[in-house]
N, C-alpha and C positions, 0 to 999 in steps of 0.2 A: 837383678831387675831394678830399674830406676823408678823410684816411687815418689811422686809429688803428693805431699800431704795436704788435703783440704784443711782449712782452718780448724774445723771441729775435730777432725781426726788427730791433728797435732795436739790440740788441747786435751782431748780425751786420753791420748797416749800418756800424757803427763799427769793429768788431774783425775781422770775417771777411766782407768784401763778396763774395767768390766764392761764398759759400753762398746768396746771393740769386739768384733766377732773373732772366733778362734782363727779363722783364715787370715784376717787382717793382722792380728797379733803375731801369728807365725811369720807372715811376710815381713813385718817390721823388724822382727828379731832375727831373721835369716842372715847368716854371714854373707850371703850373696846380695843382700839388699843395699841399695844406694839410696839414702833418704834425701829428699829435696824439699825445700820450703821457699815459697814465694814471698817477697816483700809485701805483697797484697795481703797475705795471711797475717803478717805482723801488724799491718795497718788495721785489718779487720779486728784482731784481738784487742788492739789499743782502743778502737771505737767501742767494742763491747764493754771493756772495763770502764771507760769514761762515762758510758750510759748506765752503769750499774747493773748490767746484765751478766757481768763476770766479776766475781769478788776477788780483789787482790789485797795482799797484806802490806804493800808498800806503795810508793808512788808508781804510777802506771809505767813510766819509762824503765825504771829499775826492774819492775816485775817482768816486763816483756823481755828485757835483756837476760834475766835469769831463766826464763822459759826457753829462750833460744839456746842458751848454754846447756840446759838440762837435757836436751835431745839434739845432739849435734846433727845438723843437716847441711847439705850443700845449698848455697843460695841460688835460686833459679832467677837469673838476671831478667829484669823487665826490659824489653827491647821495643824498638819501633815496630818491628814485624809482629810482635805479640799484640800491640795496640791495634794494628790493622786487622789481624786475624780475629781479635775479640769481637769486632763488629760484623765480621762475615759469617761467624758461626750460626748455625740454625738451632738456636735455643728457644725454648718456649717462653722465656722470660728475659727481662732486661737487667737483672742483678749484675752490677758492674764487677763485683768480686768474683762471682761465678764465671763471668765471661773472661776475665783476665786469667783465672786459674785454668779454665778449659783451654784457652789459647796458649798458655804457657806449656801445658801438657802436649799440645799438638806441635808447637814450634820446636820445643826442646826434646821431642820424642820420649816423653815420660808417661808413666801410667798414673793417672789421677786416682788417689785413694779417697773415697767419699762415701757418705751415707745419704747424700742428696739424690733423691729419686729422680729429680729433674735432669740430673747429669748421667745417671747410670743408664747404660744401654745406648748411648749415643755412638754413632759409628765414626765420627770425625777424629777421634783420639781414643787412646786406650784407657779403660776405666776398671778399677777394682772396687766392687761394691762392698760396703760393710753391712752384711745381712745378719 
């Protein structure tokens, strides 16, 4: 299964594993799992750290690079098609990170792993909820 990690799932997997449901933990640890991470999640984590909403022990760039290395994932390339699809999705909100992640899941045929109730249950792409 090809799993695109929402920003919080990526960070929880590294920093707060108990926040992950048993199903999500099992999926992430499965030998059949192919983990993917969007540059948008890296950008979002950087913003959270810069705004003090995420505590880091070194400079932000170094810390984010360490987090990327700590959980090896394939890079979900951001494309023009993703930008177009991000605006066409029928989401109830305009959060740009959510729109880019949802569009990435749709365009690259990935399952978005998320705890965001606004994304769970949408029919336009595959979602695994963290319940």
